[in-house]
Z-matrix of the N, CA and C atoms (Angstrom, degrees):
N
C 1 1.466
C 2 1.494 1 110.16
N 3 1.352 2 117.99 1 -34.35
C 4 1.471 3 121.54 2 -178.49
C 5 1.477 4 114.53 3 -64.50
N 6 1.392 5 116.87 4 -36.07
C 7 1.459 6 121.79 5 174.46
C 8 1.521 7 110.11 6 -62.64
N 9 1.313 8 119.32 7 -41.03
C 10 1.411 9 122.68 8 179.83
C 11 1.529 10 110.79 9 -63.49
N 12 1.308 11 117.91 10 -40.28
C 13 1.467 12 122.40 11 179.55
C 14 1.522 13 108.58 12 -65.33
N 15 1.351 14 118.84 13 -41.12
C 16 1.431 15 119.94 14 178.68
C 17 1.464 16 112.92 15 -64.24
N 18 1.325 17 116.51 16 -41.67
C 19 1.449 18 121.87 17 179.73
C 20 1.500 19 110.50 18 -62.22
N 21 1.377 20 115.52 19 -44.06
C 22 1.473 21 120.62 20 178.67
C 23 1.494 22 111.84 21 -59.83
N 24 1.313 23 113.75 22 -46.52
C 25 1.518 24 118.51 23 177.47
C 26 1.499 25 111.64 24 -60.06
N 27 1.280 26 120.22 25 -45.00
C 28 1.453 27 124.77 26 178.69
C 29 1.495 28 110.76 27 -59.67
N 30 1.306 29 117.24 28 -42.62
C 31 1.489 30 122.13 29 179.17
C 32 1.500 31 109.32 30 -66.09
N 33 1.348 32 117.45 31 -42.69
C 34 1.460 33 121.59 32 179.23
C 35 1.506 34 112.77 33 -62.58
N 36 1.304 35 113.49 34 -42.12
C 37 1.475 36 117.54 35 178.78
C 38 1.519 37 110.92 36 -65.04
N 39 1.325 38 116.32 37 -40.10
C 40 1.545 39 122.53 38 179.45
C 41 1.526 40 108.31 39 -61.59
N 42 1.401 41 114.20 40 -47.16
C 43 1.410 42 118.28 41 176.56
C 44 1.551 43 114.60 42 -57.72
N 45 1.340 44 115.20 43 -42.68
C 46 1.465 45 118.54 44 176.39
C 47 1.533 46 112.22 45 -64.52
N 48 1.264 47 119.31 46 -41.92
C 49 1.409 48 122.82 47 179.51
C 50 1.506 49 113.26 48 -64.82
N 51 1.340 50 116.03 49 -37.43
C 52 1.510 51 120.33 50 177.07
C 53 1.526 52 108.39 51 -68.73
N 54 1.325 53 119.08 52 -42.05
C 55 1.432 54 121.32 53 175.99
C 56 1.537 55 114.05 54 -60.88
N 57 1.301 56 116.21 55 -41.06
C 58 1.485 57 121.16 56 177.85
C 59 1.563 58 108.47 57 -65.39
N 60 1.379 59 118.61 58 -37.07
C 61 1.437 60 118.62 59 -179.54
C 62 1.545 61 109.14 60 -68.15
N 63 1.358 62 115.67 61 -39.60
C 64 1.484 63 115.10 62 177.21
C 65 1.524 64 112.26 63 -65.61
N 66 1.320 65 114.33 64 -39.19
C 67 1.463 66 115.76 65 178.73
C 68 1.562 67 113.64 66 -64.54
N 69 1.312 68 114.56 67 -36.49
C 70 1.557 69 119.09 68 176.20
C 71 1.532 70 107.52 69 -65.34
N 72 1.218 71 120.95 70 -47.38
C 73 1.508 72 123.19 71 175.39
C 74 1.490 73 112.35 72 -54.41
N 75 1.333 74 116.09 73 -46.48
C 76 1.438 75 120.64 74 179.63
C 77 1.549 76 113.08 75 -66.18
N 78 1.309 77 115.67 76 -42.23
C 79 1.497 78 121.15 77 175.58
C 80 1.472 79 111.50 78 -58.76
N 81 1.308 80 116.45 79 -38.88
C 82 1.493 81 121.52 80 178.64
C 83 1.496 82 111.40 81 -64.23
N 84 1.406 83 113.88 82 -49.13
C 85 1.458 84 116.87 83 177.68
C 86 1.528 85 113.44 84 -59.52
N 87 1.350 86 116.43 85 -40.74
C 88 1.470 87 120.70 86 179.59
C 89 1.464 88 109.67 87 -63.46
N 90 1.316 89 121.90 88 -38.48
C 91 1.418 90 125.39 89 -174.00
C 92 1.602 91 105.52 90 -72.07
N 93 1.292 92 116.60 91 -39.80
C 94 1.422 93 120.13 92 179.58
C 95 1.604 94 113.03 93 -67.22
N 96 1.272 95 115.71 94 -31.53
C 97 1.485 96 123.48 95 174.44
C 98 1.507 97 110.01 96 -68.48
N 99 1.351 98 114.69 97 -43.49
C 100 1.459 99 121.12 98 -179.80
C 101 1.566 100 111.98 99 -69.29
N 102 1.281 101 119.63 100 -33.25
C 103 1.459 102 124.53 101 -179.42
C 104 1.484 103 108.53 102 -133.15
N 105 1.343 104 121.39 103 100.52
C 106 1.441 105 121.43 104 -175.54
C 107 1.518 106 110.36 105 -73.03
N 108 1.321 107 119.12 106 -5.84
C 109 1.444 108 119.83 107 177.33
C 110 1.493 109 115.53 108 -83.72
N 111 1.352 110 116.49 109 -3.07
C 112 1.398 111 120.85 110 177.95
C 113 1.602 112 109.41 111 -89.59
N 114 1.308 113 115.43 112 129.63
C 115 1.441 114 116.82 113 172.35
C 116 1.512 115 110.16 114 -87.51
N 117 1.284 116 117.38 115 130.60
C 118 1.455 117 116.31 116 179.85
C 119 1.546 118 106.84 117 -130.20
N 120 1.316 119 112.61 118 146.72
C 121 1.440 120 117.22 119 -179.38
C 122 1.462 121 110.28 120 -114.22
N 123 1.311 122 116.94 121 135.59
C 124 1.499 123 122.25 122 173.46
C 125 1.520 124 102.52 123 -142.45
N 126 1.272 125 114.45 124 142.40
C 127 1.433 126 117.75 125 -176.45
C 128 1.584 127 107.59 126 81.40
N 129 1.314 128 112.20 127 -131.14
C 130 1.435 129 117.66 128 -179.59
C 131 1.518 130 110.46 129 -76.27
N 132 1.284 131 116.89 130 123.42
C 133 1.457 132 121.98 131 -179.35
C 134 1.554 133 111.86 132 -101.63
N 135 1.256 134 116.30 133 152.28
C 136 1.484 135 118.01 134 169.93
C 137 1.559 136 110.65 135 -53.66
N 138 1.353 137 115.72 136 144.58
C 139 1.482 138 120.26 137 -173.37
C 140 1.499 139 114.04 138 -49.08
N 141 1.364 140 113.12 139 -50.58
C 142 1.501 141 120.69 140 -177.04
C 143 1.623 142 107.13 141 -57.48
N 144 1.202 143 120.39 142 -44.01
C 145 1.418 144 125.29 143 179.82
C 146 1.545 145 109.39 144 -65.17
N 147 1.330 146 117.83 145 -52.47
C 148 1.452 147 118.22 146 176.14
C 149 1.514 148 114.57 147 -56.74
N 150 1.327 149 116.88 148 -35.04
C 151 1.460 150 119.44 149 176.80
C 152 1.455 151 114.00 150 -65.27
N 153 1.401 152 118.16 151 -35.08
C 154 1.423 153 121.14 152 178.18
C 155 1.492 154 111.17 153 -69.41
N 156 1.329 155 115.50 154 -39.73
C 157 1.443 156 118.69 155 174.38
C 158 1.550 157 115.82 156 -62.47
N 159 1.320 158 114.05 157 -38.31
C 160 1.444 159 120.28 158 175.19
C 161 1.557 160 109.86 159 -66.41
N 162 1.305 161 117.73 160 -33.62
C 163 1.433 162 118.53 161 176.20
C 164 1.511 163 114.54 162 -62.11
N 165 1.276 164 116.11 163 -36.60
C 166 1.470 165 122.04 164 177.03
C 167 1.471 166 111.03 165 -65.87
N 168 1.392 167 117.79 166 -47.79
C 169 1.432 168 120.94 167 -177.93
C 170 1.526 169 111.60 168 -69.97
N 171 1.316 170 115.67 169 -28.16
C 172 1.488 171 119.30 170 171.43
C 173 1.528 172 113.58 171 -61.52
N 174 1.381 173 113.22 172 -42.65
C 175 1.515 174 117.74 173 178.00
C 176 1.471 175 110.98 174 -65.83
N 177 1.362 176 115.69 175 -34.78
C 178 1.455 177 118.70 176 -179.84
C 179 1.576 178 110.35 177 -67.04
N 180 1.322 179 113.71 178 -45.14
C 181 1.512 180 118.15 179 -176.89
C 182 1.520 181 108.88 180 -71.56
N 183 1.299 182 118.86 181 -29.21
C 184 1.501 183 121.40 182 -178.86
C 185 1.507 184 112.66 183 -82.37
N 186 1.355 185 114.49 184 -7.75
C 187 1.418 186 118.00 185 -176.97
C 188 1.548 187 117.39 186 73.63
N 189 1.319 188 114.95 187 19.72
C 190 1.481 189 122.10 188 179.14
C 191 1.518 190 113.91 189 -102.48
N 192 1.285 191 115.70 190 -2.55
C 193 1.481 192 117.38 191 176.99
C 194 1.536 193 109.81 192 -75.02
N 195 1.332 194 112.10 193 151.60
C 196 1.477 195 119.05 194 174.81
C 197 1.544 196 108.98 195 -115.03
N 198 1.303 197 116.81 196 137.97
C 199 1.399 198 124.95 197 -172.98
C 200 1.503 199 114.90 198 -118.44
N 201 1.338 200 118.35 199 146.08
C 202 1.431 201 117.89 200 170.87
C 203 1.581 202 109.85 201 -67.71
N 204 1.230 203 120.75 202 159.91
C 205 1.477 204 120.74 203 -174.46
C 206 1.497 205 115.52 204 -68.06
N 207 1.297 206 115.99 205 -5.75
C 208 1.517 207 118.00 206 -177.58
C 209 1.490 208 115.32 207 -91.60
N 210 1.390 209 116.63 208 -12.66
C 211 1.400 210 119.41 209 -178.96
C 212 1.558 211 110.52 210 -83.49
N 213 1.328 212 111.66 211 134.36
C 214 1.475 213 120.47 212 -173.94
C 215 1.501 214 105.28 213 -138.72
N 216 1.327 215 113.99 214 122.49
C 217 1.494 216 120.26 215 -177.86
C 218 1.565 217 111.54 216 -61.69
N 219 1.292 218 115.55 217 -21.55
C 220 1.504 219 117.44 218 178.72
C 221 1.517 220 116.09 219 -87.46
N 222 1.366 221 115.47 220 -0.18
C 223 1.436 222 119.00 221 177.41
C 224 1.519 223 107.24 222 -137.65
N 225 1.405 224 118.33 223 79.40
C 226 1.470 225 121.37 224 179.96
C 227 1.558 226 112.04 225 -53.34
N 228 1.330 227 112.80 226 143.13
C 229 1.486 228 119.53 227 177.92
C 230 1.498 229 106.01 228 -159.67
N 231 1.342 230 115.51 229 173.45
C 232 1.531 231 120.32 230 175.78
C 233 1.530 232 103.46 231 -65.97
N 234 1.385 233 110.26 232 137.30
C 235 1.490 234 118.66 233 172.70
C 236 1.481 235 107.00 234 -129.38
N 237 1.371 236 112.58 235 162.01
C 238 1.504 237 117.68 236 -176.01
C 239 1.583 238 110.61 237 -128.84
N 240 1.292 239 113.37 238 147.64
C 241 1.413 240 121.73 239 175.57
C 242 1.499 241 109.25 240 -144.31
N 243 1.332 242 118.74 241 157.95
C 244 1.476 243 122.08 242 177.99
C 245 1.473 244 109.89 243 -133.17
N 246 1.308 245 119.18 244 141.17
C 247 1.477 246 123.22 245 177.52
C 248 1.515 247 110.91 246 -57.18
N 249 1.283 248 118.94 247 -31.68
C 250 1.466 249 123.18 248 -178.00
C 251 1.498 250 111.00 249 -75.97
N 252 1.293 251 120.39 250 -9.97
C 253 1.501 252 123.21 251 178.95
C 254 1.506 253 108.95 252 -130.24
N 255 1.317 254 115.90 253 69.11
C 256 1.506 255 118.96 254 -174.65
C 257 1.466 256 114.59 255 -54.96
N 258 1.395 257 114.38 256 132.79
C 259 1.409 258 119.30 257 175.68
C 260 1.563 259 117.91 258 83.48
N 261 1.327 260 116.24 259 -4.46
C 262 1.465 261 120.77 260 -179.02
C 263 1.530 262 106.85 261 -98.93
N 264 1.359 263 113.98 262 128.01
C 265 1.464 264 120.33 263 -179.47
C 266 1.541 265 106.23 264 -127.18
N 267 1.358 266 115.15 265 130.19
C 268 1.467 267 118.30 266 -177.03
C 269 1.516 268 111.04 267 -127.94
N 270 1.274 269 116.91 268 167.01
C 271 1.443 270 125.57 269 167.70
C 272 1.515 271 108.50 270 -79.62
N 273 1.326 272 118.07 271 168.44
C 274 1.430 273 121.82 272 178.12
C 275 1.565 274 113.85 273 -60.11
N 276 1.286 275 118.37 274 -36.26
C 277 1.456 276 122.20 275 -176.22
C 278 1.533 277 108.35 276 -72.95
N 279 1.316 278 122.84 277 -28.17
C 280 1.463 279 125.15 278 -177.39
C 281 1.575 280 110.87 279 -86.61
N 282 1.305 281 120.15 280 -10.57
C 283 1.541 282 118.11 281 -176.39
C 284 1.528 283 111.20 282 -54.24
N 285 1.324 284 120.35 283 -47.96
C 286 1.481 285 119.25 284 -176.23
C 287 1.520 286 110.63 285 -58.09
N 288 1.286 287 116.40 286 -41.23
C 289 1.520 288 121.10 287 -173.98
C 290 1.563 289 111.07 288 -81.36
N 291 1.303 290 120.18 289 -38.91
C 292 1.412 291 121.23 290 -171.08
C 293 1.544 292 115.24 291 -103.44
N 294 1.297 293 118.09 292 -30.89
C 295 1.478 294 121.53 293 -171.58
C 296 1.559 295 114.81 294 -106.64
N 297 1.336 296 116.43 295 -3.73
C 298 1.427 297 115.50 296 179.13
C 299 1.505 298 110.23 297 -73.96
N 300 1.355 299 119.41 298 130.03
C 301 1.444 300 118.19 299 179.55
C 302 1.482 301 111.60 300 -70.36
N 303 1.350 302 116.22 301 150.34
C 304 1.440 303 117.64 302 171.72
C 305 1.533 304 112.53 303 -69.05
N 306 1.310 305 121.50 304 169.74
C 307 1.476 306 118.36 305 -175.12
C 308 1.432 307 115.55 306 -59.86
N 309 1.297 308 118.89 307 -31.82
C 310 1.465 309 120.35 308 -177.57
C 311 1.546 310 107.61 309 -77.17
N 312 1.290 311 117.67 310 -44.35
C 313 1.455 312 123.97 311 179.15
C 314 1.593 313 110.88 312 -59.37
N 315 1.336 314 113.95 313 -33.39
C 316 1.426 315 123.21 314 -177.19
C 317 1.522 316 111.18 315 -65.08
N 318 1.323 317 120.24 316 -17.94
C 319 1.429 318 126.30 317 179.36
C 320 1.529 319 111.80 318 -107.24
N 321 1.289 320 124.44 319 13.65
C 322 1.392 321 129.17 320 -172.55
C 323 1.597 322 107.70 321 -114.86
N 324 1.332 323 116.02 322 123.53
C 325 1.493 324 119.56 323 178.13
C 326 1.504 325 107.57 324 -64.28
N 327 1.317 326 114.67 325 139.27
C 328 1.475 327 118.15 326 176.24
C 329 1.472 328 114.26 327 -79.52
N 330 1.336 329 119.39 328 -8.75
C 331 1.445 330 120.52 329 176.42
C 332 1.470 331 114.20 330 -98.68
N 333 1.334 332 119.10 331 -52.51
C 334 1.496 333 121.87 332 -177.13
C 335 1.544 334 110.51 333 -97.43
N 336 1.361 335 118.75 334 -9.78
C 337 1.447 336 122.25 335 178.74
C 338 1.538 337 117.32 336 61.30
N 339 1.376 338 110.96 337 27.07
C 340 1.482 339 116.97 338 177.41
C 341 1.583 340 107.60 339 -104.15
N 342 1.344 341 109.74 340 151.78
C 343 1.466 342 116.85 341 174.82
C 344 1.552 343 109.28 342 -63.00
N 345 1.266 344 115.37 343 141.50
C 346 1.452 345 122.24 344 175.74
C 347 1.479 346 109.81 345 -146.78
N 348 1.345 347 115.74 346 139.65
C 349 1.505 348 120.45 347 179.05
C 350 1.488 349 111.32 348 -80.37
N 351 1.333 350 117.72 349 -4.23
C 352 1.468 351 120.24 350 176.92
C 353 1.515 352 109.30 351 -147.93
N 354 1.289 353 118.45 352 118.33
C 355 1.430 354 123.01 353 175.60
C 356 1.590 355 108.66 354 -111.67
N 357 1.376 356 113.51 355 139.51
C 358 1.469 357 119.67 356 178.08
C 359 1.494 358 105.69 357 -94.98
N 360 1.428 359 113.86 358 121.42
C 361 1.488 360 115.41 359 179.56
C 362 1.500 361 113.69 360 -77.44
N 363 1.286 362 118.06 361 142.40
C 364 1.399 363 120.27 362 175.81
C 365 1.540 364 112.78 363 -139.86
N 366 1.311 365 117.49 364 164.57
C 367 1.467 366 119.18 365 178.30
C 368 1.505 367 108.72 366 -157.13
N 369 1.385 368 112.02 367 157.47
C 370 1.495 369 118.80 368 177.26
C 371 1.508 370 106.11 369 -140.05
N 372 1.367 371 115.52 370 144.80
C 373 1.437 372 121.24 371 173.59
C 374 1.566 373 106.75 372 -101.38
N 375 1.257 374 116.82 373 125.04
C 376 1.463 375 122.13 374 177.05
C 377 1.496 376 106.45 375 -125.57
N 378 1.305 377 118.38 376 93.02
C 379 1.469 378 123.06 377 -174.71
C 380 1.618 379 103.60 378 67.45
N 381 1.310 380 113.39 379 -134.12
C 382 1.510 381 113.42 380 -175.04
C 383 1.560 382 110.97 381 -87.01
N 384 1.292 383 118.79 382 9.77
C 385 1.441 384 125.91 383 -179.19
C 386 1.494 385 114.02 384 -97.51
N 387 1.330 386 115.70 385 126.53
C 388 1.466 387 121.44 386 174.05
C 389 1.555 388 105.99 387 -104.68
N 390 1.299 389 118.94 388 117.72
C 391 1.451 390 124.25 389 179.58
C 392 1.496 391 109.43 390 -107.85
N 393 1.344 392 117.79 391 125.06
C 394 1.418 393 117.34 392 179.29
C 395 1.604 394 111.57 393 -113.23
N 396 1.316 395 113.33 394 157.25
C 397 1.483 396 116.79 395 178.95
C 398 1.535 397 108.85 396 -155.39
N 399 1.370 398 114.32 397 168.16
C 400 1.440 399 118.51 398 -179.44
C 401 1.595 400 106.32 399 -132.03
N 402 1.301 401 115.60 400 132.44
C 403 1.457 402 118.60 401 -179.72
C 404 1.567 403 112.45 402 -125.02
N 405 1.269 404 117.11 403 138.49
C 406 1.467 405 119.34 404 172.65
C 407 1.490 406 109.90 405 -65.44
N 408 1.358 407 120.18 406 163.48
C 409 1.452 408 120.77 407 -177.72
C 410 1.538 409 116.52 408 -55.38
N 411 1.319 410 116.35 409 -42.78
C 412 1.538 411 116.24 410 179.31
C 413 1.561 412 108.32 411 -64.82
N 414 1.285 413 118.53 412 -46.38
C 415 1.482 414 119.54 413 -176.14
C 416 1.539 415 108.71 414 -65.34
N 417 1.292 416 119.15 415 -40.90
C 418 1.451 417 123.13 416 178.29
C 419 1.475 418 110.19 417 -55.79
N 420 1.364 419 116.09 418 -44.13
C 421 1.456 420 119.44 419 -177.96
C 422 1.545 421 111.01 420 -67.91
N 423 1.386 422 113.96 421 -39.65
C 424 1.463 423 116.10 422 179.49
C 425 1.530 424 111.78 423 -66.70
N 426 1.328 425 114.52 424 -46.71
C 427 1.510 426 118.95 425 -173.21
C 428 1.578 427 107.91 426 -66.79
N 429 1.246 428 120.90 427 -34.46
C 430 1.416 429 123.14 428 -178.42
C 431 1.494 430 111.93 429 -81.09
N 432 1.354 431 119.51 430 -11.11
C 433 1.444 432 118.18 431 176.11
C 434 1.531 433 112.90 432 -102.77
N 435 1.339 434 119.24 433 -4.26
C 436 1.381 435 124.77 434 178.09
C 437 1.566 436 109.70 435 -73.40
N 438 1.293 437 118.87 436 152.92
C 439 1.506 438 119.17 437 175.95
C 440 1.539 439 109.05 438 -62.26
N 441 1.332 440 109.55 439 151.30
C 442 1.489 441 117.45 440 -179.17
C 443 1.511 442 110.63 441 -84.27
N 444 1.308 443 113.67 442 155.97
C 445 1.500 444 120.17 443 179.92
C 446 1.455 445 107.61 444 -93.58
């Protein structure tokens, strides 16, 4: 009977994780519809964006990621990360407190790390994870012209 309970639990967790991934993709589409200035990636992402997403998942697998206290591996949900805060993953409620860039960081391109008076916001959904970033106009043009991963 114990094996059956473990299999049921694993199936339930997988179902919850898949539902969270669908919700993350839908949240990203909704955000892009609400603000057409946001670049969002679904499906094949530009290589730089895909590499940033891979960096987050590498930190998770390596055990070096930091989480807000509300994230629980036994209850999959949408989670958030930002390129400007490497390795930090939060729930939706903690985004304003933990992932908002400070005023100086808010003017620095996440790719070239140069000050810019205008950053183009972008986001990608990778499973249940929403990763956000900001690019200066030259980097935005470069990233979105590169082949997709």
